[in-house]
N, CA, C, O and the ligand as a Tripos MOL2 file, in Angstrom:
@<TRIPOS>MOLECULE
protein
  293   291    74     0     0
PROTEIN
NO_CHARGES

@<TRIPOS>ATOM
      1 N         106.6320  102.9400   89.3720 N.3       1 MET1
      2 CA        105.3580  103.3190   89.6690 C.3       1 MET1
      3 C         104.6110  102.1900   90.2700 C.2       1 MET1
      4 O         104.4800  101.0750   89.7640 O.2       1 MET1
      5 N         104.0790  102.6440   91.5340 N.am      2 PRO2
      6 CA        103.4940  101.6530   92.3020 C.3       2 PRO2
      7 C         102.0130  101.2590   91.9080 C.2       2 PRO2
      8 O         101.1180  102.0710   91.6710 O.2       2 PRO2
      9 N         101.8980   99.8500   91.8760 N.am      3 ILE3
     10 CA        100.5550   99.3330   91.5970 C.3       3 ILE3
     11 C          99.9410   98.7720   92.8050 C.2       3 ILE3
     12 O         100.5820   97.8600   93.3280 O.2       3 ILE3
     13 N          98.8660   99.1080   93.3510 N.am      4 PHE4
     14 CA         98.4430   98.5970   94.4720 C.3       4 PHE4
     15 C          97.0930   97.9890   94.2070 C.2       4 PHE4
     16 O          96.3210   98.4770   93.3820 O.2       4 PHE4
     17 N          96.7710   96.7270   95.0440 N.am      5 GLU5
     18 CA         95.6420   96.0030   94.9640 C.3       5 GLU5
     19 C          94.7340   96.4190   95.9650 C.2       5 GLU5
     20 O          95.1570   96.4960   97.1180 O.2       5 GLU5
     21 N          93.5510   96.7000   95.7160 N.am      6 TYR6
     22 CA         92.4170   97.2860   96.5810 C.3       6 TYR6
     23 C          91.1740   96.2210   96.5860 C.2       6 TYR6
     24 O          90.8040   95.5040   95.6560 O.2       6 TYR6
     25 N          90.6760   96.3230   97.8210 N.am      7 ALA7
     26 CA         89.3030   95.5740   97.9970 C.3       7 ALA7
     27 C          88.2650   96.8230   98.3570 C.2       7 ALA7
     28 O          88.5230   97.6060   99.2720 O.2       7 ALA7
     29 N          87.1860   96.9180   97.6280 N.am      8 CYS8
     30 CA         86.2380   97.9230   98.0890 C.3       8 CYS8
     31 C          85.4750   97.4210   99.1420 C.2       8 CYS8
     32 O          84.9500   96.3090   99.0790 O.2       8 CYS8
     33 N          85.3640   98.2470  100.2190 N.am      9 GLN9
     34 CA         84.5220   97.9420  101.4480 C.3       9 GLN9
     35 C          83.1420   98.0720  101.0560 C.2       9 GLN9
     36 O          82.3270   97.4330  101.7210 O.2       9 GLN9
     37 N          82.6970   98.8340  100.0270 N.am     10 ALA10
     38 CA         81.4190   99.1330   99.8630 C.3      10 ALA10
     39 C          80.8110   98.0110   99.1370 C.2      10 ALA10
     40 O          79.7780   97.4920   99.5610 O.2      10 ALA10
     41 N          81.4720   97.5540   97.9240 N.am     11 CYS11
     42 CA         80.7850   96.7300   97.1560 C.3      11 CYS11
     43 C          81.6760   95.2840   96.8980 C.2      11 CYS11
     44 O          81.2990   94.3890   96.1420 O.2      11 CYS11
     45 N          82.7410   95.2670   97.5710 N.am     12 GLY12
     46 CA         83.5450   93.8990   97.6600 C.3      12 GLY12
     47 C          84.3200   93.9730   96.2790 C.2      12 GLY12
     48 O          85.0160   92.9860   96.0390 O.2      12 GLY12
     49 N          84.3130   94.8250   95.4830 N.am     13 ASN13
     50 CA         84.9740   94.7860   94.2810 C.3      13 ASN13
     51 C          86.5520   94.8000   94.4710 C.2      13 ASN13
     52 O          87.0950   95.6700   95.1530 O.2      13 ASN13
     53 N          87.2180   93.8500   93.8700 N.am     14 ALA14
     54 CA         88.7220   93.7200   94.1130 C.3      14 ALA14
     55 C          89.3310   94.2240   92.8220 C.2      14 ALA14
     56 O          88.8360   93.9190   91.7370 O.2      14 ALA14
     57 N          90.4350   95.0160   92.9330 N.am     15 PHE15
     58 CA         90.8870   95.6670   91.6220 C.3      15 PHE15
     59 C          92.1960   96.1210   91.9140 C.2      15 PHE15
     60 O          92.5200   96.3430   93.0810 O.2      15 PHE15
     61 N          93.1350   96.3130   90.7810 N.am     16 GLU16
     62 CA         94.3800   96.8600   90.8850 C.3      16 GLU16
     63 C          94.4090   98.2170   90.3860 C.2      16 GLU16
     64 O          93.7320   98.4870   89.3940 O.2      16 GLU16
     65 N          95.1910   99.2040   91.0150 N.am     17 LEU17
     66 CA         95.1950  100.5760   90.7380 C.3      17 LEU17
     67 C          96.6130  101.0330   90.6390 C.2      17 LEU17
     68 O          97.4370  100.6920   91.4870 O.2      17 LEU17
     69 N          96.9210  101.8050   89.6130 N.am     18 LEU18
     70 CA         98.2030  102.4150   89.5560 C.3      18 LEU18
     71 C          97.9870  103.7980   90.3410 C.2      18 LEU18
     72 O          97.2090  104.6550   89.9200 O.2      18 LEU18
     73 N          98.6620  103.9320   91.4000 N.am     19 VAL19
     74 CA         98.2850  105.0950   92.2050 C.3      19 VAL19
     75 C          99.4270  106.2500   92.3940 C.2      19 VAL19
     76 O         100.5530  105.9290   92.7750 O.2      19 VAL19
     77 N          99.1690  107.2850   92.1780 N.am     20 ARG20
     78 CA        100.0210  108.4330   92.2560 C.3      20 ARG20
     79 C          99.7510  109.0250   93.7540 C.2      20 ARG20
     80 O          98.6680  108.9040   94.3260 O.2      20 ARG20
     81 N         100.7520  109.6030   94.2400 N.am     21 SER21
     82 CA        100.6470  110.1530   95.5440 C.3      21 SER21
     83 C          99.5950  110.9960   95.8120 C.2      21 SER21
     84 O          99.0060  111.0280   96.8920 O.2      21 SER21
     85 N          99.3000  111.7990   94.6930 N.am     22 ASP22
     86 CA         98.4140  112.9870   94.8020 C.3      22 ASP22
     87 C          96.8490  112.4650   94.4210 C.2      22 ASP22
     88 O          95.9190  113.2710   94.4260 O.2      22 ASP22
     89 N          96.6650  111.1450   94.1160 N.am     23 THR23
     90 CA         95.5240  110.7560   93.7370 C.3      23 THR23
     91 C          94.7330  109.8990   94.8680 C.2      23 THR23
     92 O          95.3120  109.0210   95.5080 O.2      23 THR23
     93 N          93.5080  110.1880   95.0450 N.am     24 MET24
     94 CA         92.7080  109.2960   95.9360 C.3      24 MET24
     95 C          92.1030  108.3470   95.0960 C.2      24 MET24
     96 O          91.2770  108.6430   94.2340 O.2      24 MET24
     97 N          92.5500  107.0700   95.3640 N.am     25 PRO25
     98 CA         91.8700  105.8530   94.7220 C.3      25 PRO25
     99 C          90.5170  105.6820   94.9410 C.2      25 PRO25
    100 O          90.0800  105.9210   96.0660 O.2      25 PRO25
    101 N          89.6870  105.2630   93.9520 N.am     26 ALA26
    102 CA         88.3300  105.1430   94.1780 C.3      26 ALA26
    103 C          88.0000  103.7590   93.2630 C.2      26 ALA26
    104 O          88.5960  103.3990   92.2480 O.2      26 ALA26
    105 N          86.9490  103.1470   93.8880 N.am     27 CYS27
    106 CA         86.3800  101.9180   93.4310 C.3      27 CYS27
    107 C          85.8870  102.1640   91.8580 C.2      27 CYS27
    108 O          85.0920  103.0750   91.6240 O.2      27 CYS27
    109 N          86.3500  101.3850   90.8790 N.am     28 PRO28
    110 CA         86.0080  101.7580   89.4950 C.3      28 PRO28
    111 C          84.6380  101.2310   89.2110 C.2      28 PRO28
    112 O          84.0830  101.5210   88.1520 O.2      28 PRO28
    113 N          84.0370  100.4280   90.1550 N.am     29 SER29
    114 CA         82.6480   99.9390   90.0700 C.3      29 SER29
    115 C          81.6130  100.7700   90.6390 C.2      29 SER29
    116 O          80.5560  100.9750   90.0420 O.2      29 SER29
    117 N          81.9400  101.3630   92.0260 N.am     30 CYS30
    118 CA         80.9010  102.1140   92.6550 C.3      30 CYS30
    119 C          81.4390  103.3850   93.0840 C.2      30 CYS30
    120 O          80.7390  104.0990   93.8030 O.2      30 CYS30
    121 N          82.7450  103.8070   92.6910 N.am     31 GLN31
    122 CA         83.3270  104.9700   93.1310 C.3      31 GLN31
    123 C          83.6110  105.2520   94.4400 C.2      31 GLN31
    124 O          84.0170  106.3750   94.7390 O.2      31 GLN31
    125 N          83.4410  104.3020   95.3600 N.am     32 SER32
    126 CA         83.7130  104.3350   96.7290 C.3      32 SER32
    127 C          85.1230  104.6780   97.0530 C.2      32 SER32
    128 O          86.0320  104.2900   96.3190 O.2      32 SER32
    129 N          85.3310  105.3400   98.0440 N.am     33 THR33
    130 CA         86.8790  105.5870   98.3660 C.3      33 THR33
    131 C          87.2690  104.7370   99.5680 C.2      33 THR33
    132 O          88.4230  104.6750   99.9930 O.2      33 THR33
    133 N          86.1540  104.0400  100.1240 N.am     34 GLN34
    134 CA         86.3910  103.2390  101.1930 C.3      34 GLN34
    135 C          87.0470  101.8360  100.7870 C.2      34 GLN34
    136 O          86.3810  100.8320  100.5370 O.2      34 GLN34
    137 N          88.3770  101.9020  100.7570 N.am     35 LEU35
    138 CA         89.0580  100.8050  100.1920 C.3      35 LEU35
    139 C          90.0030  100.1660  101.2560 C.2      35 LEU35
    140 O          90.5840  100.8830  102.0710 O.2      35 LEU35
    141 N          90.1440   98.8700  101.2430 N.am     36 ASP36
    142 CA         91.2830   98.1390  101.8290 C.3      36 ASP36
    143 C          92.4220   97.8760  100.8220 C.2      36 ASP36
    144 O          92.2820   97.2120   99.7950 O.2      36 ASP36
    145 N          93.6130   98.4940  101.2430 N.am     37 LYS37
    146 CA         94.6500   98.2870  100.4400 C.3      37 LYS37
    147 C          95.2220   96.8790  100.7020 C.2      37 LYS37
    148 O          95.4160   96.4480  101.8380 O.2      37 LYS37
    149 N          95.4640   96.2270   99.6260 N.am     38 GLN38
    150 CA         96.0620   94.8920   99.6840 C.3      38 GLN38
    151 C          97.6470   94.8920   99.3060 C.2      38 GLN38
    152 O          98.2340   95.8980   98.9060 O.2      38 GLN38
    153 N          98.1630   93.8050   99.4640 N.am     39 LEU39
    154 CA         99.5420   93.5660   99.0210 C.3      39 LEU39
    155 C          99.5430   93.1700   97.6190 C.2      39 LEU39
    156 O          99.0320   92.1230   97.2200 O.2      39 LEU39
    157 N         100.1900   94.1220   96.7980 N.am     40 SER40
    158 CA        100.1160   93.7720   95.3770 C.3      40 SER40
    159 C         101.2540   92.9130   94.9140 C.2      40 SER40
    160 O         102.4020   93.2250   95.2270 O.2      40 SER40
    161 N         101.0170   91.8850   94.2110 N.am     41 VAL41
    162 CA        102.0410   90.9690   93.7210 C.3      41 VAL41
    163 C         102.9030   91.9010   92.6770 C.2      41 VAL41
    164 O         104.1280   92.0010   92.7310 O.2      41 VAL41
    165 N         102.1360   92.5110   91.8000 N.am     42 PHE42
    166 CA        102.9760   93.3750   91.0330 C.3      42 PHE42
    167 C         103.8230   94.3800   91.4950 C.2      42 PHE42
    168 O         104.9350   94.5050   90.9800 O.2      42 PHE42
    169 N         103.4480   95.1250   92.4070 N.am     43 ALA43
    170 CA        104.1310   96.1980   93.0540 C.3      43 ALA43
    171 C         105.4640   95.4440   93.8980 C.2      43 ALA43
    172 O         106.5660   95.9570   94.0920 O.2      43 ALA43
    173 N         105.1040   94.3710   94.2370 N.am     44 THR44
    174 CA        106.1170   93.6070   94.9840 C.3      44 THR44
    175 C         107.3120   93.1590   93.9540 C.2      44 THR44
    176 O         108.4870   93.2940   94.2930 O.2      44 THR44
    177 N         106.9720   92.6530   92.7600 N.am     45 ALA45
    178 CA        107.8260   92.2820   91.9190 C.3      45 ALA45
    179 C         108.5350   93.4490   91.1780 C.2      45 ALA45
    180 O         109.7340   93.4290   90.8960 O.2      45 ALA45
    181 N         107.7590   94.3800   90.9140 N.am     46 ALA46
    182 CA        108.4120   95.6060   90.4240 C.3      46 ALA46
    183 C         109.4890   96.4140   91.2790 C.2      46 ALA46
    184 O         110.5040   96.9610   90.8470 O.2      46 ALA46
    185 N         109.0350   96.3620   92.5780 N.am     47 ALA47
    186 CA        109.8700   97.0850   93.6030 C.3      47 ALA47
    187 C         111.1890   96.2480   93.9390 C.2      47 ALA47
    188 O         112.2400   96.7890   94.2830 O.2      47 ALA47
    189 N         111.0090   94.7830   93.7920 N.am     48 GLY48
    190 CA        112.0440   93.9720   94.3960 C.3      48 GLY48
    191 C         112.8670   93.1340   93.5700 C.2      48 GLY48
    192 O         112.6850   91.9240   93.7070 O.2      48 GLY48
    193 N         113.7700   93.5240   92.7070 N.am     49 GLU49
    194 CA        114.4990   92.5370   92.0150 C.3      49 GLU49
    195 C         115.2830   91.7060   93.1720 C.2      49 GLU49
    196 O         115.4050   90.4940   93.0000 O.2      49 GLU49
    197 N         115.7130   92.1870   94.1120 N.am     50 PRO50
    198 CA        116.2720   91.2070   95.2810 C.3      50 PRO50
    199 C         115.1990   90.3180   95.6780 C.2      50 PRO50
    200 O         115.5170   89.1480   95.8910 O.2      50 PRO50
    201 N         113.9220   90.6750   95.8250 N.am     51 ALA51
    202 CA        112.9580   89.6480   96.1530 C.3      51 ALA51
    203 C         112.7810   88.6240   95.1670 C.2      51 ALA51
    204 O         112.5580   87.4540   95.4780 O.2      51 ALA51
    205 N         112.8820   89.0640   93.8890 N.am     52 LEU52
    206 CA        112.8290   88.1330   92.8020 C.3      52 LEU52
    207 C         113.8290   87.1500   92.8990 C.2      52 LEU52
    208 O         113.5840   85.9500   92.7730 O.2      52 LEU52
    209 N         115.2140   87.7210   93.1730 N.am     53 ALA53
    210 CA        116.3050   86.7820   93.0860 C.3      53 ALA53
    211 C         116.1310   85.6980   94.2370 C.2      53 ALA53
    212 O         116.4760   84.5200   94.1450 O.2      53 ALA53
    213 N         115.5580   86.2800   95.2940 N.am     54 ALA54
    214 CA        115.6000   85.4580   96.5750 C.3      54 ALA54
    215 C         114.5340   84.2560   96.2630 C.2      54 ALA54
    216 O         114.7050   83.1570   96.7920 O.2      54 ALA54
    217 N         113.4750   84.4880   95.4240 N.am     55 ALA55
    218 CA        112.4610   83.5600   95.0470 C.3      55 ALA55
    219 C         112.9590   82.6780   94.0570 C.2      55 ALA55
    220 O         112.2960   81.6690   93.8170 O.2      55 ALA55
    221 N         114.0040   82.8820   93.4460 N.am     56 GLY56
    222 CA        114.6890   82.0570   92.3590 C.3      56 GLY56
    223 C         115.1370   80.6910   92.7050 C.2      56 GLY56
    224 O         115.0110   80.2930   93.8640 O.2      56 GLY56
    225 N         115.6130   79.9990   91.8510 N.am     57 PRO57
    226 CA        116.1610   78.5260   92.1070 C.3      57 PRO57
    227 C         117.0950   78.4380   93.2480 C.2      57 PRO57
    228 O         117.0310   77.5690   94.1170 O.2      57 PRO57
    229 N         118.0450   79.4750   93.1900 N.am     58 CYS58
    230 CA        118.9500   79.4700   94.3280 C.3      58 CYS58
    231 C         119.0210   80.9020   94.8190 C.2      58 CYS58
    232 O         119.2490   81.8080   94.0190 O.2      58 CYS58
    233 N         118.8390   81.1280   96.0780 N.am     59 GLY59
    234 CA        118.6890   82.4040   96.7530 C.3      59 GLY59
    235 C         119.9260   83.2830   96.3230 C.2      59 GLY59
    236 O         119.7840   84.4590   95.9880 O.2      59 GLY59
    237 N         121.0540   82.6920   96.3510 N.am     60 SER60
    238 CA        122.4200   83.3560   96.2690 C.3      60 SER60
    239 C         123.0150   83.5730   95.0730 C.2      60 SER60
    240 O         123.6570   84.6000   94.8560 O.2      60 SER60
    241 N         122.8430   82.5640   94.1360 N.am     61 CYS61
    242 CA        123.6290   82.6010   92.8120 C.3      61 CYS61
    243 C         122.7590   82.2730   91.6170 C.2      61 CYS61
    244 O         123.1920   82.3210   90.4650 O.2      61 CYS61
    245 N         121.5700   81.9530   91.9170 N.am     62 GLY62
    246 CA        120.6450   81.4660   90.6720 C.3      62 GLY62
    247 C         120.9290   80.1970   90.2080 C.2      62 GLY62
    248 O         120.5440   79.9760   89.0600 O.2      62 GLY62
    249 N         121.5240   79.2600   90.8130 N.am     63 HIS63
    250 CA        121.7450   77.9630   90.3700 C.3      63 HIS63
    251 C         120.4130   77.3670   89.9010 C.2      63 HIS63
    252 O         119.3810   77.4820   90.5630 O.2      63 HIS63
    253 N         120.4880   76.6900   88.6630 N.am     64 PRO64
    254 CA        119.1060   76.2370   88.1980 C.3      64 PRO64
    255 C         118.7280   74.7580   88.8850 C.2      64 PRO64
    256 O         117.6900   74.1670   88.5850 O.2      64 PRO64
    257 N         119.5490   74.3180   89.6960 N.am     65 ASP65
    258 CA        119.2610   73.0220   90.3170 C.3      65 ASP65
    259 C         118.5920   72.9870   91.5570 C.2      65 ASP65
    260 O         118.2570   71.9480   92.1250 O.2      65 ASP65
    261 N         118.3810   74.2580   92.0190 N.am     66 GLY66
    262 CA        117.5080   74.4450   93.1810 C.3      66 GLY66
    263 C         118.2230   75.0260   94.4030 C.2      66 GLY66
    264 O         119.4490   75.0970   94.3210 O.2      66 GLY66
    265 N         117.6380   75.4480   95.5120 N.am     67 PRO67
    266 CA        118.1270   76.0160   96.5830 C.3      67 PRO67
    267 C         119.3360   75.1490   97.1450 C.2      67 PRO67
    268 O         119.2100   73.9340   97.3000 O.2      67 PRO67
    269 N         120.4570   75.7950   97.4290 N.am     68 GLY68
    270 CA        121.4680   74.9050   98.0820 C.3      68 GLY68
    271 C         122.3830   74.0780   96.9910 C.2      68 GLY68
    272 O         123.4530   73.5710   97.3290 O.2      68 GLY68
    273 N         121.9380   74.0000   95.8420 N.am     69 ALA69
    274 CA        122.7070   73.1920   94.8720 C.3      69 ALA69
    275 C         124.0220   73.8260   94.5920 C.2      69 ALA69
    276 O         124.9120   73.0360   94.2760 O.2      69 ALA69
    277 N         124.3270   75.0770   94.6400 N.am     70 CYS70
    278 CA        125.5330   75.6260   94.5200 C.3      70 CYS70
    279 C         126.6090   75.3700   95.5400 C.2      70 CYS70
    280 O         127.8170   75.3240   95.3050 O.2      70 CYS70
    281 N         125.9910   75.2020   96.7510 N.am     71 ALA71
    282 CA        126.7170   75.0880   98.0090 C.3      71 ALA71
    283 C         127.6460   73.6170   98.1330 C.2      71 ALA71
    284 O         128.6560   73.4110   98.8060 O.2      71 ALA71
    285 N         126.9650   72.7800   97.3030 N.am     72 PHE72
    286 CA        127.7310   71.3640   97.2860 C.3      72 PHE72
    287 C         128.7410   71.2110   96.2960 C.2      72 PHE72
    288 O         129.4380   70.1980   96.2310 O.2      72 PHE72
    289 N         128.8550   72.2720   95.4480 N.am     73 ASN73
    290 CA        129.8250   72.2310   94.3030 C.3      73 ASN73
    291 C         131.1740   72.9180   94.6880 C.2      73 ASN73
    292 O         132.0920   72.9780   93.8700 O.2      73 ASN73
    293 ZN         83.1320   99.5580   95.0570 Zn       74 ZN74
@<TRIPOS>BOND
     1     1     2 1
     2     2     3 1
     3     3     4 2
     4     3     5 am
     5     5     6 1
     6     6     7 1
     7     7     8 2
     8     7     9 am
     9     9    10 1
    10    10    11 1
    11    11    12 2
    12    11    13 am
    13    13    14 1
    14    14    15 1
    15    15    16 2
    16    15    17 am
    17    17    18 1
    18    18    19 1
    19    19    20 2
    20    19    21 am
    21    21    22 1
    22    22    23 1
    23    23    24 2
    24    23    25 am
    25    25    26 1
    26    26    27 1
    27    27    28 2
    28    27    29 am
    29    29    30 1
    30    30    31 1
    31    31    32 2
    32    31    33 am
    33    33    34 1
    34    34    35 1
    35    35    36 2
    36    35    37 am
    37    37    38 1
    38    38    39 1
    39    39    40 2
    40    39    41 am
    41    41    42 1
    42    42    43 1
    43    43    44 2
    44    43    45 am
    45    45    46 1
    46    46    47 1
    47    47    48 2
    48    47    49 am
    49    49    50 1
    50    50    51 1
    51    51    52 2
    52    51    53 am
    53    53    54 1
    54    54    55 1
    55    55    56 2
    56    55    57 am
    57    57    58 1
    58    58    59 1
    59    59    60 2
    60    59    61 am
    61    61    62 1
    62    62    63 1
    63    63    64 2
    64    63    65 am
    65    65    66 1
    66    66    67 1
    67    67    68 2
    68    67    69 am
    69    69    70 1
    70    70    71 1
    71    71    72 2
    72    71    73 am
    73    73    74 1
    74    74    75 1
    75    75    76 2
    76    75    77 am
    77    77    78 1
    78    78    79 1
    79    79    80 2
    80    79    81 am
    81    81    82 1
    82    82    83 1
    83    83    84 2
    84    83    85 am
    85    85    86 1
    86    86    87 1
    87    87    88 2
    88    87    89 am
    89    89    90 1
    90    90    91 1
    91    91    92 2
    92    91    93 am
    93    93    94 1
    94    94    95 1
    95    95    96 2
    96    95    97 am
    97    97    98 1
    98    98    99 1
    99    99   100 2
   100    99   101 am
   101   101   102 1
   102   102   103 1
   103   103   104 2
   104   103   105 am
   105   105   106 1
   106   106   107 1
   107   107   108 2
   108   107   109 am
   109   109   110 1
   110   110   111 1
   111   111   112 2
   112   111   113 am
   113   113   114 1
   114   114   115 1
   115   115   116 2
   116   115   117 am
   117   117   118 1
   118   118   119 1
   119   119   120 2
   120   119   121 am
   121   121   122 1
   122   122   123 1
   123   123   124 2
   124   123   125 am
   125   125   126 1
   126   126   127 1
   127   127   128 2
   128   127   129 am
   129   129   130 1
   130   130   131 1
   131   131   132 2
   132   131   133 am
   133   133   134 1
   134   134   135 1
   135   135   136 2
   136   135   137 am
   137   137   138 1
   138   138   139 1
   139   139   140 2
   140   139   141 am
   141   141   142 1
   142   142   143 1
   143   143   144 2
   144   143   145 am
   145   145   146 1
   146   146   147 1
   147   147   148 2
   148   147   149 am
   149   149   150 1
   150   150   151 1
   151   151   152 2
   152   151   153 am
   153   153   154 1
   154   154   155 1
   155   155   156 2
   156   155   157 am
   157   157   158 1
   158   158   159 1
   159   159   160 2
   160   159   161 am
   161   161   162 1
   162   162   163 1
   163   163   164 2
   164   163   165 am
   165   165   166 1
   166   166   167 1
   167   167   168 2
   168   167   169 am
   169   169   170 1
   170   170   171 1
   171   171   172 2
   172   171   173 am
   173   173   174 1
   174   174   175 1
   175   175   176 2
   176   175   177 am
   177   177   178 1
   178   178   179 1
   179   179   180 2
   180   179   181 am
   181   181   182 1
   182   182   183 1
   183   183   184 2
   184   183   185 am
   185   185   186 1
   186   186   187 1
   187   187   188 2
   188   187   189 am
   189   189   190 1
   190   190   191 1
   191   191   192 2
   192   191   193 am
   193   193   194 1
   194   194   195 1
   195   195   196 2
   196   195   197 am
   197   197   198 1
   198   198   199 1
   199   199   200 2
   200   199   201 am
   201   201   202 1
   202   202   203 1
   203   203   204 2
   204   203   205 am
   205   205   206 1
   206   206   207 1
   207   207   208 2
   208   207   209 am
   209   209   210 1
   210   210   211 1
   211   211   212 2
   212   211   213 am
   213   213   214 1
   214   214   215 1
   215   215   216 2
   216   215   217 am
   217   217   218 1
   218   218   219 1
   219   219   220 2
   220   219   221 am
   221   221   222 1
   222   222   223 1
   223   223   224 2
   224   223   225 am
   225   225   226 1
   226   226   227 1
   227   227   228 2
   228   227   229 am
   229   229   230 1
   230   230   231 1
   231   231   232 2
   232   231   233 am
   233   233   234 1
   234   234   235 1
   235   235   236 2
   236   235   237 am
   237   237   238 1
   238   238   239 1
   239   239   240 2
   240   239   241 am
   241   241   242 1
   242   242   243 1
   243   243   244 2
   244   243   245 am
   245   245   246 1
   246   246   247 1
   247   247   248 2
   248   247   249 am
   249   249   250 1
   250   250   251 1
   251   251   252 2
   252   251   253 am
   253   253   254 1
   254   254   255 1
   255   255   256 2
   256   255   257 am
   257   257   258 1
   258   258   259 1
   259   259   260 2
   260   259   261 am
   261   261   262 1
   262   262   263 1
   263   263   264 2
   264   263   265 am
   265   265   266 1
   266   266   267 1
   267   267   268 2
   268   267   269 am
   269   269   270 1
   270   270   271 1
   271   271   272 2
   272   271   273 am
   273   273   274 1
   274   274   275 1
   275   275   276 2
   276   275   277 am
   277   277   278 1
   278   278   279 1
   279   279   280 2
   280   279   281 am
   281   281   282 1
   282   282   283 1
   283   283   284 2
   284   283   285 am
   285   285   286 1
   286   286   287 1
   287   287   288 2
   288   287   289 am
   289   289   290 1
   290   290   291 1
   291   291   292 2
@<TRIPOS>SUBSTRUCTURE
     1 MET1         2 RESIDUE 1 A MET
     2 PRO2         6 RESIDUE 1 A PRO
     3 ILE3        10 RESIDUE 1 A ILE
     4 PHE4        14 RESIDUE 1 A PHE
     5 GLU5        18 RESIDUE 1 A GLU
     6 TYR6        22 RESIDUE 1 A TYR
     7 ALA7        26 RESIDUE 1 A ALA
     8 CYS8        30 RESIDUE 1 A CYS
     9 GLN9        34 RESIDUE 1 A GLN
    10 ALA10       38 RESIDUE 1 A ALA
    11 CYS11       42 RESIDUE 1 A CYS
    12 GLY12       46 RESIDUE 1 A GLY
    13 ASN13       50 RESIDUE 1 A ASN
    14 ALA14       54 RESIDUE 1 A ALA
    15 PHE15       58 RESIDUE 1 A PHE
    16 GLU16       62 RESIDUE 1 A GLU
    17 LEU17       66 RESIDUE 1 A LEU
    18 LEU18       70 RESIDUE 1 A LEU
    19 VAL19       74 RESIDUE 1 A VAL
    20 ARG20       78 RESIDUE 1 A ARG
    21 SER21       82 RESIDUE 1 A SER
    22 ASP22       86 RESIDUE 1 A ASP
    23 THR23       90 RESIDUE 1 A THR
    24 MET24       94 RESIDUE 1 A MET
    25 PRO25       98 RESIDUE 1 A PRO
    26 ALA26      102 RESIDUE 1 A ALA
    27 CYS27      106 RESIDUE 1 A CYS
    28 PRO28      110 RESIDUE 1 A PRO
    29 SER29      114 RESIDUE 1 A SER
    30 CYS30      118 RESIDUE 1 A CYS
    31 GLN31      122 RESIDUE 1 A GLN
    32 SER32      126 RESIDUE 1 A SER
    33 THR33      130 RESIDUE 1 A THR
    34 GLN34      134 RESIDUE 1 A GLN
    35 LEU35      138 RESIDUE 1 A LEU
    36 ASP36      142 RESIDUE 1 A ASP
    37 LYS37      146 RESIDUE 1 A LYS
    38 GLN38      150 RESIDUE 1 A GLN
    39 LEU39      154 RESIDUE 1 A LEU
    40 SER40      158 RESIDUE 1 A SER
    41 VAL41      162 RESIDUE 1 A VAL
    42 PHE42      166 RESIDUE 1 A PHE
    43 ALA43      170 RESIDUE 1 A ALA
    44 THR44      174 RESIDUE 1 A THR
    45 ALA45      178 RESIDUE 1 A ALA
    46 ALA46      182 RESIDUE 1 A ALA
    47 ALA47      186 RESIDUE 1 A ALA
    48 GLY48      190 RESIDUE 1 A GLY
    49 GLU49      194 RESIDUE 1 A GLU
    50 PRO50      198 RESIDUE 1 A PRO
    51 ALA51      202 RESIDUE 1 A ALA
    52 LEU52      206 RESIDUE 1 A LEU
    53 ALA53      210 RESIDUE 1 A ALA
    54 ALA54      214 RESIDUE 1 A ALA
    55 ALA55      218 RESIDUE 1 A ALA
    56 GLY56      222 RESIDUE 1 A GLY
    57 PRO57      226 RESIDUE 1 A PRO
    58 CYS58      230 RESIDUE 1 A CYS
    59 GLY59      234 RESIDUE 1 A GLY
    60 SER60      238 RESIDUE 1 A SER
    61 CYS61      242 RESIDUE 1 A CYS
    62 GLY62      246 RESIDUE 1 A GLY
    63 HIS63      250 RESIDUE 1 A HIS
    64 PRO64      254 RESIDUE 1 A PRO
    65 ASP65      258 RESIDUE 1 A ASP
    66 GLY66      262 RESIDUE 1 A GLY
    67 PRO67      266 RESIDUE 1 A PRO
    68 GLY68      270 RESIDUE 1 A GLY
    69 ALA69      274 RESIDUE 1 A ALA
    70 CYS70      278 RESIDUE 1 A CYS
    71 ALA71      282 RESIDUE 1 A ALA
    72 PHE72      286 RESIDUE 1 A PHE
    73 ASN73      290 RESIDUE 1 A ASN
    74 ZN74       293 GROUP 0 **** ****
């Protein structure tokens, strides 16, 4: 389920919204639908276990000693 982050163009309110494809997102503060869609960290994390793994200590094997640690063993 995608969660998007929006910034309201009308009042500047920033918020996260769980959006269904058939739902028009609206600002919870002023009900405006003039929204700028932001990149959501939650959506990114939920969608990408590959992205999570790449951001881990070692991109390829998860070695705890850091990037490239496994390459020297
Ligand atoms: Zn607003």
